[in-house]
C-alpha positions as CSV (number, residue, x, y, z in Angstrom):
1,M,8.5,-35.2,-39.8
2,K,8.0,-32.8,-42.7
3,T,4.6,-31.7,-41.2
4,K,6.4,-30.9,-37.9
5,S,9.1,-29.1,-39.7
6,K,6.5,-27.0,-41.7
7,A,4.6,-26.2,-38.4
8,K,7.8,-25.1,-36.8
9,K,8.8,-23.0,-39.9
10,A,5.3,-21.4,-39.8
11,K,5.6,-20.5,-36.2
12,T,9.1,-18.9,-36.7
13,E,7.7,-16.9,-39.6
14,D,4.8,-15.7,-37.5
15,L,7.2,-14.6,-34.8
16,I,9.3,-12.7,-37.5
17,I,6.2,-11.0,-38.7
18,N,5.1,-10.0,-35.2
19,V,8.5,-8.6,-34.5
20,D,8.6,-6.8,-37.8
21,W,5.1,-5.4,-37.0
22,L,6.3,-4.2,-33.6
23,K,9.4,-2.6,-35.2
24,K,7.2,-0.7,-37.6
25,K,4.8,0.4,-34.8
26,F,7.8,1.6,-32.8
27,S,9.4,3.5,-35.7
28,K,6.2,5.4,-36.2
29,L,6.1,6.7,-32.6
30,A,7.2,10.2,-31.7
31,F,10.6,10.6,-30.2
32,E,9.2,11.3,-26.7
33,D,7.0,8.1,-26.9
34,K,10.0,6.1,-27.8
35,A,12.0,7.7,-24.9
36,F,9.2,6.9,-22.6
37,L,9.2,3.3,-23.5
38,V,13.0,3.1,-23.1
39,G,12.8,4.8,-19.8
40,L,10.1,2.5,-18.6
41,F,12.3,-0.4,-19.9
42,F,15.3,1.1,-17.8
43,M,13.1,1.2,-14.7
44,I,12.0,-2.4,-15.0
45,V,15.6,-3.5,-15.5
46,L,16.7,-1.4,-12.4
47,Q,14.0,-3.0,-10.4
48,T,15.0,-6.4,-11.6
49,I,18.6,-5.9,-10.7
50,I,17.7,-4.7,-7.2
51,F,15.1,-7.3,-6.6
52,S,17.3,-10.2,-7.9
53,S,19.6,-9.5,-4.9
54,F,16.9,-10.2,-2.4
55,N,16.9,-13.5,-0.6
56,H,13.5,-12.8,0.9
57,I,11.0,-10.0,1.2
58,P,12.5,-6.6,2.3
59,G,10.6,-6.2,5.5
60,P,10.4,-7.4,9.1
61,M,8.9,-11.0,9.5
62,Y,7.6,-9.9,12.8
63,G,5.2,-7.1,12.2
64,G,6.1,-6.0,8.6
65,D,3.2,-5.0,6.1
66,L,4.8,-7.1,3.2
67,Y,4.6,-10.2,5.3
68,R,1.0,-9.6,6.2
69,E,0.3,-9.3,2.4
70,R,2.3,-12.5,1.7
71,G,0.3,-14.3,4.4
72,F,-3.0,-13.2,3.0
73,T,-2.0,-14.3,-0.4
74,E,-0.6,-17.6,0.7
75,H,-4.0,-18.3,2.4
76,L,-5.8,-17.9,-1.0
77,V,-3.1,-20.1,-2.9
78,R,-3.6,-22.8,-0.3
79,G,-7.3,-22.9,-1.1
80,G,-8.6,-20.5,1.5
81,N,-12.0,-18.9,0.9
82,L,-11.7,-15.3,-0.5
83,F,-14.7,-14.3,1.6
84,D,-13.5,-15.2,5.1
85,G,-10.5,-14.0,7.2
86,P,-7.0,-15.1,6.0
87,Q,-5.4,-14.7,9.4
88,I,-7.5,-15.2,12.6
89,S,-9.4,-18.4,13.1
90,S,-12.6,-16.7,14.3
91,D,-12.7,-14.6,11.2
92,V,-15.3,-16.3,9.1
93,K,-16.5,-13.2,7.3
94,P,-14.7,-10.9,4.8
95,Y,-13.0,-7.8,6.0
96,Y,-10.1,-6.8,3.8
97,P,-9.7,-5.4,0.3
98,W,-8.6,-8.4,-1.8
99,F,-7.9,-7.3,-5.3
100,S,-4.1,-7.4,-5.3
101,F,-4.1,-10.7,-3.3
102,V,-6.3,-12.3,-5.9
103,L,-4.1,-11.1,-8.7
104,M,-0.9,-12.4,-7.0
105,S,-2.5,-15.7,-5.9
106,T,-4.0,-16.4,-9.4
107,T,-0.7,-15.6,-11.0
108,S,1.0,-18.0,-8.6
109,K,-1.4,-20.8,-9.4
110,I,-1.1,-20.3,-13.2
111,T,2.7,-19.9,-13.4
112,G,3.9,-21.6,-10.3
113,L,5.8,-18.5,-9.1
114,S,6.2,-18.3,-5.4
115,I,4.4,-15.7,-3.3
116,E,7.7,-14.6,-2.0
117,W,8.7,-13.7,-5.5
118,L,5.5,-12.2,-6.5
119,V,5.1,-9.9,-3.4
120,V,8.5,-8.3,-4.4
121,H,8.2,-8.3,-8.3
122,F,4.6,-7.1,-8.3
123,Q,6.1,-3.8,-7.8
124,T,7.1,-4.0,-11.6
125,L,3.5,-4.2,-12.7
126,I,2.6,-1.4,-10.4
127,I,5.3,0.8,-11.9
128,I,4.2,0.0,-15.4
129,I,0.6,0.9,-14.7
130,A,1.4,4.1,-12.9
131,S,4.0,5.2,-15.4
132,I,1.7,4.7,-18.5
133,Y,-1.3,6.5,-16.9
134,L,0.9,9.3,-15.5
135,Y,2.4,9.8,-19.2
136,L,-1.1,10.0,-20.6
137,L,-2.3,12.3,-17.8
138,A,0.7,14.6,-18.4
139,N,-0.1,14.7,-22.2
140,L,-3.4,16.4,-21.3
141,F,-1.5,19.1,-19.7
142,F,1.3,19.8,-22.1
143,K,1.1,20.2,-25.9
144,K,4.8,19.3,-26.0
145,K,5.4,15.7,-25.2
146,Y,8.9,16.2,-23.9
147,K,7.4,18.0,-21.0
148,S,5.1,15.0,-20.3
149,L,8.2,12.8,-20.4
150,F,9.8,14.8,-17.7
151,V,6.8,14.5,-15.5
152,V,7.2,10.8,-15.6
153,M,10.9,11.0,-15.1
154,T,10.4,13.1,-12.1
155,F,8.2,10.3,-10.7
156,W,10.7,7.6,-11.6
157,A,13.5,9.6,-10.0
158,T,11.8,9.4,-6.6
159,H,10.1,6.0,-6.8
160,I,12.0,2.8,-7.1
161,I,8.7,1.2,-5.8
162,L,5.4,3.0,-5.3
163,D,4.2,1.1,-2.2
164,K,3.4,-2.4,-0.9
165,P,1.3,-4.4,-3.4
166,S,-2.2,-3.4,-2.1
167,A,-1.5,0.3,-1.7
168,G,0.7,0.5,-4.7
169,L,-1.8,-1.0,-6.9
170,A,-4.5,1.2,-5.6
171,M,-2.4,4.3,-6.1
172,A,-1.6,3.2,-9.8
173,L,-5.3,2.7,-10.4
174,A,-6.0,6.1,-8.9
175,I,-3.5,7.8,-11.4
176,G,-5.7,6.2,-14.1
177,F,-8.8,7.4,-12.6
178,F,-7.4,11.0,-12.6
179,Y,-6.5,10.5,-16.3
180,H,-10.0,9.3,-17.4
181,W,-11.7,11.8,-15.1
182,L,-9.9,14.7,-16.6
183,K,-10.3,13.3,-20.0
184,S,-14.0,13.0,-19.7
185,S,-14.3,16.6,-18.4
186,N,-12.5,17.9,-21.5
187,K,-14.7,16.1,-24.1
188,T,-18.4,16.4,-25.0
189,K,-18.6,12.6,-25.8
190,N,-17.0,11.4,-22.6
191,F,-19.1,8.3,-22.0
192,K,-16.2,5.8,-22.4
193,H,-13.9,7.7,-20.1
194,Q,-16.6,8.1,-17.5
195,I,-17.0,4.3,-17.5
196,I,-13.3,3.6,-17.2
197,A,-13.1,6.2,-14.5
198,G,-15.8,4.6,-12.5
199,I,-14.4,1.2,-12.9
200,L,-10.9,2.3,-11.7
201,L,-12.3,4.1,-8.7
202,G,-14.2,1.0,-7.8
203,L,-11.2,-1.2,-8.2
204,T,-9.3,1.2,-5.9
205,A,-11.8,0.4,-3.2
206,L,-11.1,-3.4,-3.8
207,S,-7.4,-2.7,-3.4
208,H,-6.8,-0.5,-0.4
209,T,-9.1,1.2,2.1
210,S,-7.0,4.2,3.0
211,V,-5.9,5.0,-0.6
212,F,-9.7,4.7,-1.7
213,T,-10.8,6.8,1.2
214,T,-8.2,9.5,0.3
215,L,-9.0,9.4,-3.4
216,L,-12.8,9.7,-2.7
217,A,-12.1,12.6,-0.3
218,L,-10.0,14.4,-3.0
219,Y,-12.6,13.7,-5.6
220,F,-15.5,15.1,-3.6
221,L,-13.4,18.2,-2.4
222,S,-12.3,18.8,-6.0
223,Q,-15.8,18.5,-7.5
224,L,-17.4,20.6,-4.8
225,T,-14.8,23.4,-5.3
226,E,-15.2,23.0,-9.1
227,L,-19.0,23.3,-8.7
228,I,-18.6,26.5,-6.7
229,Y,-16.2,27.8,-9.4
230,Q,-18.3,26.9,-12.3
231,L,-21.5,28.4,-10.8
232,K,-20.0,31.7,-11.4
233,T,-19.7,31.1,-15.2
234,K,-22.4,31.8,-17.7
235,N,-22.3,28.6,-19.8
236,F,-22.1,26.1,-16.9
237,N,-24.4,23.0,-17.3
238,F,-25.3,22.2,-13.8
239,R,-27.5,19.1,-14.7
240,K,-24.8,17.6,-16.8
241,F,-22.2,18.2,-14.1
242,L,-24.3,16.3,-11.6
243,L,-25.2,13.4,-14.0
244,D,-21.6,13.0,-15.1
245,N,-20.4,12.6,-11.5
246,A,-23.4,10.5,-10.5
247,F,-22.6,8.2,-13.3
248,I,-18.9,7.7,-12.3
249,L,-19.8,7.3,-8.7
250,G,-22.6,4.9,-9.5
251,I,-20.2,2.5,-11.4
252,A,-17.6,2.8,-8.6
253,F,-20.3,2.2,-5.9
254,F,-21.5,-0.9,-7.6
255,I,-17.9,-2.4,-7.8
256,S,-17.0,-1.2,-4.3
257,L,-19.9,-3.3,-2.9
258,F,-17.8,-6.4,-3.6
259,Y,-15.8,-5.3,-0.7
260,Y,-18.0,-2.9,1.4
261,G,-21.1,-4.9,0.9
262,P,-20.2,-7.6,3.3
263,L,-18.8,-5.1,5.8
264,I,-22.2,-3.3,5.8
265,Y,-24.2,-6.6,6.0
266,Y,-22.1,-8.4,8.6
267,Y,-20.4,-5.6,10.6
268,K,-22.6,-2.6,9.9
269,L,-19.2,-0.8,9.4
270,Q,-18.8,-0.7,13.1
271,T,-15.1,-0.9,14.0
272,I,-14.2,-2.6,17.2
273,N,-10.4,-2.9,16.8
274,K,-9.8,0.8,16.1
275,A,-6.2,0.5,14.9
276,Y,-6.4,4.1,13.5
277,A,-6.9,5.3,17.1
278,Y,-3.7,3.7,18.5
279,S,-1.4,3.5,15.5
280,L,1.2,5.9,13.8
281,N,0.6,9.6,14.7
282,D,-1.5,10.7,17.7
283,P,-3.8,13.4,16.2
284,Y,-4.2,14.9,19.6
285,N,-0.5,15.9,19.5
286,L,-0.5,17.1,15.9
287,G,-1.8,20.6,16.2
288,V,-3.8,22.9,13.9
289,F,-1.3,23.4,11.2
290,W,0.4,19.9,11.1
291,S,-1.0,18.9,7.7
292,T,0.0,22.3,6.2
293,S,3.5,22.1,7.4
294,V,3.8,18.5,6.0
295,A,2.5,19.7,2.6
296,L,4.7,22.7,2.5
297,K,7.8,20.6,2.9
298,M,7.3,20.0,-0.9
299,F,8.6,23.6,-1.3
300,F,10.6,24.3,1.8
301,N,12.9,21.4,2.7
302,W,16.6,22.0,3.5
303,K,17.5,18.4,3.7
304,S,20.1,18.9,1.0
305,I,21.0,21.5,-1.7
306,L,19.4,19.3,-4.3
307,V,16.2,18.9,-2.4
308,A,16.1,22.7,-1.6
309,I,16.6,23.7,-5.2
310,T,13.8,21.1,-6.4
311,G,11.5,22.6,-3.8
312,V,12.0,26.2,-5.1
313,V,11.3,25.0,-8.6
314,A,8.2,23.2,-7.4
315,L,7.1,26.4,-5.6
316,L,7.6,28.2,-8.9
317,G,5.4,25.6,-10.5
318,F,2.7,26.0,-7.9
319,I,2.6,29.7,-8.6
320,S,2.4,29.0,-12.4
321,T,-0.5,26.7,-11.7
322,L,-2.3,29.4,-9.7
323,L,-1.8,31.9,-12.5
324,Q,-3.3,29.6,-14.9
325,F,-6.2,28.5,-12.6
326,K,-8.9,30.1,-14.6
327,K,-7.4,28.8,-17.9
328,S,-8.4,25.1,-17.7
329,V,-9.8,22.6,-15.3
330,K,-6.5,20.6,-15.6
331,Y,-4.6,23.3,-13.7
332,R,-7.4,23.6,-11.1
333,L,-7.2,19.8,-10.6
334,L,-3.5,20.1,-9.4
335,V,-4.5,22.8,-6.9
336,Y,-7.5,20.8,-5.7
337,V,-5.4,17.7,-5.2
338,F,-2.6,19.7,-3.3
339,V,-5.0,21.8,-1.1
340,G,-7.5,19.0,-0.8
341,T,-4.7,16.8,0.7
342,I,-4.1,19.4,3.3
343,I,-7.7,19.8,4.1
344,A,-8.4,15.9,4.2
345,A,-5.4,15.3,6.4
346,A,-6.6,17.9,8.8
347,H,-10.1,16.4,9.1
348,Y,-9.4,15.4,12.7
349,L,-9.8,19.1,13.8
350,I,-13.5,18.6,12.9
351,T,-14.2,15.0,13.4
352,I,-12.6,14.7,16.9
353,P,-14.7,17.5,18.5
354,L,-17.9,16.3,16.8
355,F,-17.7,12.5,16.9
356,N,-14.4,11.7,18.6
357,E,-13.5,9.8,15.5
358,W,-10.8,10.1,12.8
359,A,-9.0,8.3,10.1
360,Q,-5.1,8.1,10.3
361,P,-3.9,11.5,9.1
362,D,-0.7,10.3,7.7
363,H,-2.5,8.2,5.1
364,F,-3.9,11.3,3.3
365,F,-0.5,12.3,1.9
366,V,-0.4,9.3,-0.5
367,F,-1.1,11.4,-3.7
368,L,1.1,14.3,-2.9
369,F,3.7,13.0,-5.3
370,L,1.3,13.6,-8.2
371,P,1.0,17.5,-8.1
372,K,4.7,17.7,-7.0
373,A,5.8,16.0,-10.3
374,F,3.7,18.6,-12.3
375,F,4.8,21.5,-10.2
376,I,8.5,20.7,-10.8
377,V,7.9,20.6,-14.6
378,L,5.7,23.7,-14.6
379,G,8.3,25.5,-12.4
380,T,11.1,24.5,-14.8
381,E,8.9,25.7,-17.7
382,L,8.5,29.1,-16.1
383,L,12.1,29.3,-15.2
384,A,13.3,28.3,-18.7
385,N,11.0,30.8,-20.5
386,T,12.1,33.6,-18.1
387,I,15.8,32.8,-18.7
388,S,15.4,32.6,-22.5
389,K,13.7,36.0,-22.6
390,N,16.2,37.8,-20.4
391,I,19.6,36.7,-21.7
392,K,21.4,38.6,-24.4
393,Q,22.3,35.5,-26.5
394,S,19.3,33.8,-28.0
395,I,18.9,30.4,-26.4
396,D,16.0,28.1,-27.2
397,A,13.8,27.8,-24.0
398,K,13.4,24.1,-24.7
399,K,17.2,23.6,-24.4
400,I,17.2,25.4,-21.0
401,F,14.2,23.4,-19.9
402,V,15.8,20.1,-20.7
403,L,19.1,21.1,-19.1
404,I,17.4,22.2,-15.8
405,M,15.2,19.1,-15.7
406,L,18.2,16.8,-16.3
407,C,20.1,18.5,-13.5
408,L,17.2,17.9,-11.1
409,V,16.2,14.4,-12.2
410,V,19.4,12.6,-12.8
411,P,21.1,13.4,-9.4
412,T,17.7,12.6,-7.7
413,L,17.6,9.2,-9.2
414,F,21.1,8.4,-8.0
415,V,20.2,9.6,-4.5
416,T,17.0,7.5,-4.5
417,V,18.7,4.4,-5.6
418,K,21.5,4.9,-3.1
419,A,19.0,5.5,-0.2
420,Y,17.0,2.5,-1.3
421,N,20.1,0.2,-1.4
422,N,21.0,1.6,2.0
423,N,17.6,0.9,3.5
424,Q,17.7,-1.2,6.6
425,W,15.1,-3.7,5.3
426,V,16.7,-4.0,1.7
427,N,19.9,-4.8,3.3
428,Y,18.2,-7.3,5.5
429,A,16.6,-8.9,2.4
430,Q,19.9,-9.1,0.6
431,Q,21.2,-11.4,3.4
432,I,19.8,-14.6,4.9
433,D,20.4,-15.3,8.6
434,S,19.8,-18.4,10.5
435,V,16.6,-16.9,12.2
436,S,15.0,-15.9,8.9
437,T,15.9,-19.3,7.5
438,A,14.2,-21.1,10.4
439,V,11.0,-18.9,10.1
440,L,10.9,-19.6,6.3
441,Q,11.4,-23.3,6.8
442,T,8.6,-23.3,9.3
443,G,6.3,-21.8,6.8
444,E,7.2,-24.3,4.1
445,W,6.6,-27.2,6.5
446,V,3.2,-25.7,7.6
447,K,2.1,-25.3,3.9
448,Q,3.1,-28.8,3.1
449,N,1.8,-30.7,6.1
450,T,-1.2,-28.9,7.5
451,D,-4.6,-27.8,6.1
452,V,-5.2,-24.1,5.4
453,Y,-7.9,-24.1,8.1
454,D,-6.0,-25.8,10.8
455,V,-5.6,-23.4,13.8
456,F,-2.4,-22.6,15.5
457,L,-2.0,-21.2,19.1
458,T,1.0,-19.0,19.8
459,T,1.8,-15.5,21.0
460,D,0.8,-12.3,19.0
461,E,4.0,-11.5,17.2
462,S,5.0,-15.2,16.5
463,A,1.4,-15.6,15.2
464,F,1.9,-12.7,12.8
465,A,5.2,-14.2,11.5
466,L,3.6,-17.7,11.2
467,N,0.7,-16.5,9.2
468,G,3.0,-14.2,7.1
469,V,5.1,-17.2,5.8
470,S,2.4,-19.8,5.5
471,G,-1.1,-18.3,5.5
472,A,-2.0,-20.4,8.5
473,K,-5.0,-19.5,10.7
474,V,-4.0,-18.4,14.3
475,V,-6.1,-17.7,17.4
476,F,-4.9,-14.1,17.6
477,S,-2.2,-11.9,16.1
478,R,-0.7,-8.5,16.7
479,R,-3.6,-6.1,16.8
480,V,-2.3,-3.4,14.5
481,H,-2.7,-5.8,11.5
482,A,-5.8,-7.7,12.8
483,N,-9.4,-7.4,11.6
484,Y,-10.8,-4.0,12.5
485,F,-14.4,-5.5,12.9
486,I,-13.6,-8.2,15.6
487,D,-13.0,-7.9,19.4
488,I,-9.2,-8.4,19.2
489,E,-8.8,-7.7,22.9
490,Q,-11.1,-10.6,23.8
491,L,-9.1,-12.9,21.5
492,Y,-5.8,-11.6,23.3
493,A,-7.4,-12.3,26.7
494,D,-8.5,-15.9,25.7
495,G,-5.3,-16.6,24.0
496,I,-3.2,-15.5,26.9
497,V,-5.3,-17.6,29.3
498,M,-5.0,-20.7,27.0
499,L,-1.2,-20.3,27.0
500,Y,-0.6,-19.6,30.8
501,T,-3.5,-20.7,33.0
502,A,-3.1,-23.6,35.3
503,D,-6.8,-24.3,35.2
504,E,-6.9,-27.3,32.8
505,E,-10.7,-27.3,32.5
506,I,-10.7,-23.7,31.3
507,Q,-7.7,-24.3,29.0
508,K,-9.3,-27.4,27.4
509,K,-12.6,-25.6,27.0
510,L,-10.9,-22.7,25.2
511,L,-8.8,-25.0,23.0
512,D,-11.9,-26.7,21.9
513,E,-13.8,-23.5,21.4
514,Y,-11.2,-22.1,19.1
515,N,-10.5,-25.6,17.4
516,V,-6.8,-25.3,18.2
517,K,-4.9,-28.2,16.5
518,Y,-1.3,-27.0,16.8
519,L,0.8,-25.0,19.2
520,Y,3.8,-23.0,17.9
521,L,6.5,-21.6,20.2
522,D,9.6,-19.8,18.9
523,A,12.4,-17.8,20.4
524,Y,10.1,-14.6,20.2
525,S,7.4,-16.4,22.3
526,Y,9.9,-16.6,25.1
527,Q,11.0,-13.0,24.9
528,S,8.1,-10.8,24.1
529,P,5.6,-9.7,26.7
530,M,1.9,-9.1,25.4
531,I,-0.5,-6.3,26.1
532,V,-4.3,-6.5,26.7
533,D,-7.0,-4.1,27.7
534,K,-7.2,-3.4,31.4
535,K,-10.8,-4.5,31.6
536,Y,-9.5,-8.1,31.6
537,A,-7.6,-7.7,34.9
538,G,-10.3,-9.8,36.6
539,Y,-10.2,-12.5,34.0
540,L,-6.4,-12.8,34.3
541,Q,-6.6,-12.8,38.1
542,E,-9.0,-15.6,38.1
543,N,-6.6,-17.7,36.1
544,N,-3.5,-16.7,38.3
545,I,-1.8,-15.0,35.4
546,N,0.8,-12.4,36.3
547,Y,0.6,-8.9,34.9
548,T,1.5,-5.2,35.6
549,K,-0.4,-2.0,34.8
550,A,1.5,0.4,32.6
551,I,1.3,3.3,30.2
552,V,2.1,1.6,26.8
553,R,1.8,2.1,23.0
554,L,-0.3,-0.5,21.3
555,D,1.6,0.2,18.0
556,P,5.2,-0.6,18.8
557,S,6.4,0.6,15.4
558,T,6.7,4.4,16.3
559,T,7.2,6.5,19.4
560,K,4.6,9.0,18.0
561,A,1.7,6.6,18.5
562,P,-0.9,7.3,21.3
563,T,-0.3,5.9,24.7
564,T,-2.8,4.2,26.9
565,E,-2.9,2.4,30.3
566,A,-3.2,-1.4,29.7
567,L,-2.1,-4.7,31.2
568,V,1.4,-6.0,30.3
569,I,1.7,-9.8,30.5
570,P,5.3,-11.0,30.9
571,V,6.4,-14.4,29.5
572,Q,5.4,-17.1,31.9
573,N,5.2,-20.9,32.0
574,F,3.5,-22.2,28.9
575,T,1.2,-24.6,30.8
576,V,-0.7,-25.3,27.6
577,V,2.1,-27.6,26.4
578,K,0.6,-30.5,28.3
579,F,-2.2,-30.8,26.0
580,F,0.2,-31.2,23.0
581,E,3.1,-33.3,21.9
582,P,6.3,-32.2,20.0
583,L,5.9,-32.7,16.2
584,I,8.9,-30.9,14.5
585,G,11.4,-28.4,15.6
586,F,13.5,-25.8,13.6
587,S,16.9,-24.6,14.4
588,A,18.7,-21.3,13.9
589,G,22.4,-22.1,13.7
590,N,23.2,-24.6,16.4
591,Q,20.3,-23.7,18.6
592,Q,16.7,-24.7,18.6
593,F,14.6,-21.8,17.4
594,S,11.1,-23.1,17.3
595,M,8.9,-26.1,17.9
596,I,5.5,-27.1,16.5
597,Y,3.4,-29.2,18.7
598,S,0.3,-31.2,17.7
599,R,-2.8,-31.7,19.9
600,K,-2.9,-35.0,21.8
């Protein structure tokens, strides 16, 4: 007993010593560093308060990005192979950036935390990484740390969350990349920062494709512009410039191969399901100056008085940055990121005429918040110095700066929190209706009673929801969120024939071919028509499946998406039920919502 008591006392003393050590370290920090840590703690508490009110993920179960990410993570937690598809049964090769899903699934396995909880609270880790790196990056710009603090506060004021786990993590890592890249350019001995910059760039590739593509585009545009600028100077070391960039890119390339390697080996990077071509904005309708007009809303936005004033201050900061363009590479970087975003987003003006290909233009604006935060602080700095010099009574420019920043940041934070709390999907997450309960119960049953590689047949939207709450394999799912490298239209056609044809021989053949073990039908299966490419008209006719030709949007999430002529298949008799027997049903209130059938 005495030994145990001594051990317990020793542990207590160690804890006290550690706490004292932390107190000493904290006391030695500069006031701004302490304020940063307190502010970061406040953001974590704010997130926790908001997230604790959620009953489930704040997004649509039928078609929401967050449920796609949950489904992919559930697949790994249940023992699914990292290097095959986590959604569609015929996906036997890797195709998605997996870093965030590995982090969440590993955390779940170690701690026992649910994926539902982790998908939401993973935002806290993202905000911590992004905030720390943004503060370090700002310290490279400003000698006075209080200005760096306000860069981060400007970011906090507009970002309760950064983005969904995969994209948010990639963006946080990208901020770190910008820091180490800029740090390496300012030092002669920059080997360590170049290595870290390369690693972070590579990890971004493993996290989210469009964020990585944007970051890479900005990197190349920035370095190309900097090369042209530096060639005019006398002391420019061209060889060192190329070697430094080659070193960073070499490390990033090696790491990115863990994602892109299989895509090159298996798919030759040939996309069949070209979601970028039919989702979000139609580039054919955007015009020549679309990206410029979007970017300039940073300065000219009359949504409210607060937004308008903030825009004017940011414009002053942009002007200040241009005036200091020759002074340092750090100011040029801000211009490169801002102008580079406009150029990258407008790529379709060149790539469509030459190749009839493009990336989704909207995705190139993901880093616009970064120069904006700096422009606002630089604009306030310029404004404060101007006021201090031109008023009769001598007032310190720092006091004016702090006052202006607080007048911008504090009201913006309140507006952001209010807007977030009023968000449709946040309100949805704070409630729990009978339909959501039924879908979540279905997911729990599937996870506990089926194998991760058992295949379910259902309609496209229902398949998405089922995978989203369980990580289950499905024959086909909504095309916008499906593998870009498979023939999703063929899967749609086969799935529709399986569900509706009266030809039992074809039905059985397809069920066996796709190894279908379960049939899942819910209320949405009986309500939602499906769409398939018009080239399958003959296939549907042969199987006596009704359809109509119509001009439709393949991405139902926005009216701005491109339209195309396709076949619309209304809900028909689910003839496939004869091959199955009822297994378990789930109710929404007093009505049956869904039924899982097992293969006879």
